[in-house]
N, C-alpha and C positions, 0 to 999 in steps of 0.2 A: 504494500500500500504506500502510495506516495505521501511524503510528509507534507502536512498543511503549512501554509505560509505563517510566518511569525505573527503572533497576536499581540498588538500594542495595548496592553492592559492599562486600565486606570489605576491610580493608587488605591490599594485595598481591594482590588478586583480579583476574584478567584474564579477559574473555570470549573464549573460543577459537572457538566456533561458535554459531550461533543459527538457529532455524527458526521464522519468524513464520507464523502461521496454523495451527499445530498444535493438537490438542485432547487434553485429558486426560480419561480416563474416570473418572467419579465413583463408580460402583458399579452393581450390578445394577439395571436399570430406572430409573436416575437420570440417564441421559444423559451428556453430556460438556461440558467447559468450554473455550471457545476461548481461545487466548493464544499466547505465544511460549515455545518451549523453548530454553533456553540451556545450554551446556556451558562451565564455567569451570575454572580450575586448582584449584578448591576443591570444587565441587559441581555437581550437576545441578539447575537451577532452572527453574521454570515460572512465568511471569508471566501471570496471567489478563488478558484484554482489559479487563475491568472490575476493576482491581486493588482489593483491599480497602483501606479507608481506614486504613492503618496505616503507621507510620514504622519498623517493625521491620526490622532487617537480614535476619533469617531468618524464614521462614514455614513452620510445621510441616507444613502441608498440601501445599506445593508445592515442596519442595526435599529433597534427600538428599545427604549428604556423600559424596564419592568413595570413601573407605575403607569406607563402610557398604554399598556395592553388592556383593552377593554374586555375581550373575549378570546378564548383559545378553543379551537374546534379540531378534533382529530377525526379523520375519515378513512374508510377502507371499503373496498369493493365487496366485502363479505359482511359488512355490518353497517348500521345506521350511523351517521355522524354523531359524535358525542362531544358535548361541551365539557372541557376539562377544568376541574377545580382541585384545590389541595385535598379535599375530602373525597373526591371521586376515585373510582377504581377503573382503570383502563383494562378491558378484557380482550382486546384484540391488538394486533400489530398495526400501527397506523401506516398507511401508504401516503397520506397527505396530511399536512399540518397547516391550518389557516390561522393567522394571527390578525385579529381585528383591533385596530389601534384607535385611540381617542382622537388622533389628528386626521381621521378619515382614511388612513392608509389601510390597505389589505395586503398582507404578505402571505404568500403561499410557498410552502416547501414540500418537495416530493422525495420519497424514498422508494426507488424502483427496484434496486438490486436486492436479491434475497439475503445477501450478507449484511444488509443494513438493518435487519429486523431487530436484533437486540439493541443496537444503537438508537434506532428510531423510538423504540419503546422507552428507553431510559431518558432520552433527551426530552420527549414529550412530557413525561412525568416530572422531570426536573424543572421544566419551565413552569408548569402548574404550581409546583411547590415554591419555587423562587418568587413567582408573581404574588402569591399569597403572603409570603414573608415580607415583600417589599411594599405591600398595600398599606401597611402602617409603619411609617418611618420615624415616629416620634413626634414630639411637640416642639415645633420651632420656637414657640413662645417661651419655652424654658431653656432654649439654647441648644437643643439637640434636634438635628434634622435627619439623622439616620444615614446620611451619605457622607459622614465625616471620614477624613483620611486618617487612619490610626497612626499614632506617632511612630510605632515600631515598623510601619510599612514604608518601604522606600523602593523606588525603581533602581535598577542597576545603573550605576554611574556610567555616563558616556564620556567620550573625550570632550573636554571643554574647549571646543574650537570656537573662537570668537568670530571667525569668518562666517558670514551668513551666505547660504546658497541663494540662488536666484529667486526662489520663492519666498524665503524668509526675509530677505532684505527689502522686499516690496512691502509697503505699508498695508496693514491688514484691513483693506477696504474701508477706510475712513475711521478706523479705531483710534488712530493717533489724534484725530481732531475731535473725538467724542469726549464730551465732558461727563464725568461720573457724578459730580456734585456731592462728593464725599469730603471735600476740603474747602476751605474758605476761598482759595484762589479761583476755583471754578465758578462759584457764585458771584464773585466780584467781576470776573471776566465776562460772564453772560449779562450781568446788569449793565456793564459798560457798553456792550454790544447793542443792547436795547436803547441806550440813551436815556434812561430813566433818571433824570437829574434830581428829582425830588425824593428818591428812595435810597436806602442804604441796606447793607447786609448786617443783620443782627445775629450775634452768637448767644442769644439768651437761652437757647435750648441745646447748647453744646453738650451738656451732660444728660440730656433727655429727661431732666427733672421737671420741666414745665409741661411737656406733652410727650409721652413715650413714643407715640406713633408718628410724630412729626419729624422732619429732618433736623439735622444739627443747626442749620442756618436758615434764616427767614429773611425775606425782603419786606421791609417795613418803611413807613415814611421817615424821612431824615429828621423831621421836627419832633418825632415821638421818641422819647427816651425809653431805654429798657426798663427803668424803674416804673414808668407809667404803663408800659406794655404788660407788665406782670399782672396788672389789675384786671385784664380782659380775659385771661385764659379760663377762669372759672365760669364764665357766662356762656360757654359753647360746649356742645357735646364732645366728649373725649378730649376736651381742652384744645380743640383744633381751631385756633383763632384765624381771622381773616389775614391773608398775606398776599402779596403781589405774585401773579403768574406771568403776566406779559404786559408790556407797555407799548401802546401804539404811538408812532411818531407824531400823530396829530394831538396827542395829549390825553387820550383815553387810557384807562387802566383796567385790566382784567384781574380780579381777585377771586379767591376761593376760600370757603370756610365750611365748617359743619353748622348744623342748625343751632339756633339760640337755645340755651338750656331752659327748659320749661320752668324749673324751680328757682331760677336765678332772679335776684332783685338788685340790680346794680345801683350803687349810690351815685351821687352827683359827680364825684371825681371819676368814677368808672364810666359814666355816660360821656363825660368830656373826653376821656381817652379813646373811647370807642368811636365817637364822632370824628375825632382827629384822625383815626385810622381809616374810616370808611369815606369820610367827606374831605376834610383837609383842604377846602377851597378849590378842589379840582373839578367842581361841577356836581350835579346831582348824582345820587347813588341809585342804581337800578338793581333790584334783587331778582335774579333768575333762578327760580327754584327747579329742582330736578323732578318735581311731581309729574310733569308731563311726559317724562321719559319712562320707558318700561322698567318695571321693578326687577329685582334680582330673580325672583321666582319666575317672572315672565320670560326673562332671558334664558334661564336654565331649561324651562319647559320647551321653548321654541328650539333650542339647540338639540335637545334630546329627540324631538320630532324630526328635525332636519337630519340628524345622524341616522335615524331609523329609516328615513325615506331614501337616503343615498346608498342603501345596501342593495345588492342584487335581488330582484324580484319583490321589492317592497311594495310596489304599486303598479297597476296596469299602465301601459304607455298612454292610453287615452285619458287617464285620470291623474297623470303624474303632475301636471301643472296646477290643477286645482288642489291636489294634496300639498304641493309646495306652498301655495298661498295659505293653506290651512295651518302650516307650521307657524306662521306669523313672524318668521325670522326676517323676511324682507320688509315687513311693516316696521319692525323695530329699527332696521337700518334707515328707512325713510324718516322715521320720527327723530332719530338722532341727527341726521343731516339737516332737517328743517330747523331744529333748535339751534344748531351750530350756525346756520346761515343767519338766523335772527340776531344772535349775539354778535357775530362778526360784522353784520351790517350796522348794528347800533354803535359798535366801537369805531367803525370807520366813518360813520356819518356825523357823530356829534361828540363833543368833549364831555365825557362822563366817566363814572366808575361803575363797572358791572361786577356784582358779587355773585358768583356761582355758589349755591347752597344746596347741600344734601345732608340728610341726618348724620351720616358718618364721615362724609367728605373723603371717602377712600375708594369709591367705585365709579359712579356715574360722573362725578366731578372730574375724575381723571380723564374719562372719555371726552366729555364736553370741552374741557380746557384744552386738550390736545387737538381736537378737531377745529376749534376756533383759531388756534395758532397755525394750523395747516392752511386754513383759508386765508389768513391775513398776513402771514410772515413767510416771504420767499425762502428765507434761510432754513426754516423748518422743513422745507420741501427738498432740501439736499440730503444726501445720505448721512453725513456726519451730523447735520442739524436735526434730522429725524431721530437719530439714535440718542442725541443729547436731550431731545424733547421727551422721549420715553424714559430716560434716566431721571429727569427732573419731575415730570408730572405723574409718573407711575411708580418707579422704583424708590426714589427718594421721598415721594409724597406718602408712601406707606400703603400702596395697594396690596391686599393680602393674596398674593399669587398662589401660595400653596393651597389655601382653602378654596379660592374661586376656581382653580383648575382641577381641584379634586384629586390631586396626586399624593398628598402626604397625610391626609386626614380621612381615613376610611370611615371612622365613626361619626363624622359630621357631614353627611350628605346634604343636609339642608343648606349648608353654607356654600355649596358649589354653584357657581354662576359665571360662565366664561365672558366676563365684561371685556377683557383685553382682546379676545378673539372677535367680539363684536366691533371693537375699535379698528382692528385690522381689516375687517370686511368693509367698514365705512371708508377707510383709507384706500382700499382697492377700488371702490366706486369712484373716488376722486382721481386716482391714477388713470382709470379707464376713461373718464370724461375729459381730463386735462393731461394727456400723456406728455406734452411738451413742457409742462410746468414743474415736473418732478425729476429729480436726479437719480431716482431709483425705480425699479421695475416691479412687475408682478412676481418675478422669480425671487426677488428679495423679500417681499411680503410673505411669500409662501415659505421661504426658509425661516423667517422669524416666527411664523405660525407654528411650524413643526418644532422649532427649538424651544418653544415655551413649554413643551411637554417633556423635555429632557433635563432631568435634575442633575446635570453635570456642571452647571454654571451658577455663579452667585447671583445673577440677575433675577431669576425667577424662584430662587430657593428659599427666600425669606420674605417676611411680611412688612418689614420696615428697617430703617438703618440701625436702630437699636438692636434688633435681633441679629442683623448681619454682623454687627460688631461683637456681639456676645455669642455668636453661633457655635463656634468650636474653638475655644482659645488655644487648644493644643495644635491646631492645624498649622499655624504659621511656624510653629517650632519644628514641624515635621518637613513639609514640602510646600513649595509655592510654584506657581506657573508663570512662565514668561514666554512670549511668542518666539524668542530665539532659542532658548535652551529647554523649553518644555517644563516638565515637573522636575524640580531640583531642591536640594537642601540649601536653604539660604545661609549666608555667612553668619558666623556666631554673633549674636547680639543685634542682628539686623533683620527683624521680622517684617519683610516686605513681600508684596505680591507682585504679580505681573503688571505691565503697563496699563492694561484695562481690566485688571482683576481687583478684587476687594482685598485691601491690606489686612483686614481682620480675618476673613475666612480662608484666604489663600487660594480660592477657586477662581478660574478665569471668568471674565464677563462673557456674555453671549456674543458680544461684538467681535471676539476673536474668531472670525469665520474660518480661518485656516484649520482649526481643529476639526471641523465638521464637513467642510466643502473644499473641493479641489479648486485649482486656479481657474480651470475652464468654467466651473459652476459659478465661482465668484465673479467672473467677467460678465455674467448675465445679470448681476445685481445692479450695475450702473447703467444709466440711460444716457448715452453720449449725445442724443438729440434733445435731452431735457435741459431746462434752465439750470444754469450753474448756481443760481441764487446770489445773494449779496452778502458780503462779509458783515454788513451792518444790519440795520433794521429795515422794514419794508419801505415802499415808496413814500417819500416825504412830501408828496403833494398835499395841498391844503384840503382836508376832508370836508370842509364846510362849503367849498366853492360850488359843488353841484346842486346844493339844496337851498333851504331858507337861510336867512342871515342868522348869525349866532345869537343875537339878542332875543330871538323868539324861544330859545330853550330856557326852561325855568331856571330861576336863580339857584346858585349853590345852596345846599342845605336841605333840599327836598329829596324825598325817597319815593321810588316807584317800584312796582312789580311788573315783570315781563311775563305775560300769560297769553299763550296762543297768538303771539304777534302783536299784542296790544299792551301799551303802557298804562297802568292804572295807579292812582295815588295810593300811597301806603302810609299808615301811621308808623311812627318810629317804633320798631318792635321792642327796643330797649327802654322805651319811655311809656309808662302806664298813664292812661287818661288823656293823652294828647290827641286832638282830632286830626284827621288827615289834612294835609295842606291843600289849598285851593289851586286848581290848575290855572295857568295863564290863558290868554285869549286863544292861543294855538296850542293844543295838546299834542305832544309828539306821539306819533304812532308808527308802527312798523310799515303801515301802508305807504306813508310818505317816504320812509326810508327805502321801501322796495322800489319806488319809482327811480331811485338813484342807484340802489345796489341790491336790495333784497329780491328774492324770487317769489313774486306774488302768484305765479301760476298763470299769467296772462298769455295771450297768443304771441305778443311781441316780447322777446327776451329783453330784460333790462340791461343797461350798460353799467357794469360795476365800476367802482372807483379803482384807480390804478393799484395794482398789487393785491387785489382782493379776488378770490375765486368764489363763484356763486354756482354751485352744482344744482342740477335739476333733480328734485326728489320725487317727481311724479312717478306713477306706477311703472310704465315701460322703461323709464330711465334707470331704475334700480334693478340690477340683474343678479342672477345667481353666480357666485364665484365658482365656476365649473371646475377649474383646474385644482381647486382646493377640496371641494366637497364631493366631487364625483370620482375620486381616485379609487374608491372601493369597487366601482363597476368594472368588469373586465374590459369593456370596450373603451374605457377612459384611462387605461393603464399605459397608453403609448407616450411616455415621456412626462416628466414631472414639471417641466418648465415651458413657458411660452417661448416663441421664437426670440432669440437674443437680439436686442437692439444693437449691442456691441458687434455681434456677428453680421447683422444687416449693414451696419455702418462700414465694417471692414470690407464686406463684399462690394458695397457701393464705391468705396475708394479704389478697390482693385479694378472695377469696371471702368472708372474714370481714367485710371492710369493706362489701361489697355486702349481706351478710346483716344487718349492723347498720343500714345505711341503710334497708333494706326494713322491718325491724322498727320503726325510728323513724317511718317514713312510715305504717305500718299502725296504730300505736298511737292517733293522734288519731281515725281513722275508727272504731276499735273503741270508744273512749270515747264518741264521739258517738252511735254506734248504741245504746249501753246507757243513754243519758241519757233521763229521762222527758220532757224538753222536745224530744226529737228528733222531727222531723216524720214522721208516718205516711205509708206508701206506699200 
């Protein structure tokens, strides 16, 4: 028997069982690939007989993390297919093993040769047992994620060659420019890019003693001292106070916070500090509540229905579209896009402060704040800008990835709701409608979608910065990851992680794409025809010029609520007994803003302000992300990526060069034919 290729194991990873000579099905009509199927305590991996020339620890086409496995089915020509669990007993030798993944992938492995019978039986049972053991990986809230790298585990030392090969010296697809927002420098750098002169970086939560789920650093008004800011924390759920998310160059500010604490009774000094934070002379404050967006239960139910629909034979072909609408997943995408357009139009149209409010400020606020910035900030539409956006509004802001993705908490199914996947779907809708406005492609979004289910990265493994810092304190004493040297023992007394990894947990960030994707795959991530974005903030044109004069906007100090595209007066939530303010002669509404920028659904599309994207959220314009959700269907297994824009651009350049060469070669013959001294034929 030929020896299998070397298996690049992760730290602490052990091979439990293997079946050499297995074959993985590539797709309908594309045959299969021979290789070795392995079950480890971390993942199910397939090593092709002709392993790709890559030093990556992970290969996106051939492995799946154990928590990502949703269902395991063994089949034989002599027995009915059986769903395997840790408690089940397999009474036949499997000829085929189907792995249904949470990321909509369907992996099929075949065991044709008779000599594979014992191996097939053992590896099938091993996967079922390992999946059950990995279904509960500990409580990240207590600092144990179950994927820790034991201190005594170490990879064999390799030659410490400082010379990088051609692949390593290439920057990891924007990771060098990605801000992780784990240190003060990143927050100050981004605030300077936004040009928010009236704001500063506060280190009031540096020890996480004010709000455990908030990041270490917050953007707050320059005129508000930390001593005064401390008064505000107790009046918001989970102590998640309002703070700046994004500053529009026209003067508008986007803030986010949790709901006001129902039992709080702020004093006069607390009210003064709160109004200085929300109002501060920057114009009126508009409260945009997340009540119009789908709930976590709605998102989870729609995702479950969508996943069931995208399996083979789930619905008849003539009823498939109606069943798709019945999942309501596309309805949720439309709702999120409409709300983002309303907020982005308001920020671009008038000078004001928009406060996004959600009871926890950790789910839908992440989605809405990110979409608004994608619509209004060209820098966020570049690859490094988008990665920095995810780091700031999701990772640093405390989105509970382990609970919402359902990977680490088997005993808490009610907390599962793929809000981040809904955001990626909304982003794909924008990329599809405005392909030239984005510096990344569908292939990149698909890679990020799949990577969110792989617990090998610090990005999606923790629920907040505090947990990430306390996750596994022994990890950095053991090994760290760097893009050049991979997993290594750090120098004595220097507990550092990789360039885009977390210094506390020692694991790489998901943005180190070289771990999981080859150079050819990463080339598909960038859109060479897309806008490169601006190093600074969005277009600085006066946002008030297309509409009414600025003096028609109500005076600073008023509070409004944004509900279904309408601005309504709102009494100050933090003041009891105060009547709502009277509107001026012209009440601002999203209808007037839609004439300049919002999408009112009319026949003639509006002209948006410069730098603002206004997607159409009507029924036919929001489509199913086929390359993501239909990968479980056999006919949809022909390639995981869309046609590469980089490849198309390279082919176009080649054709232009050939055309230029042909024209240059044909020009002398043409001139010679037209010369009077040319010989006659």
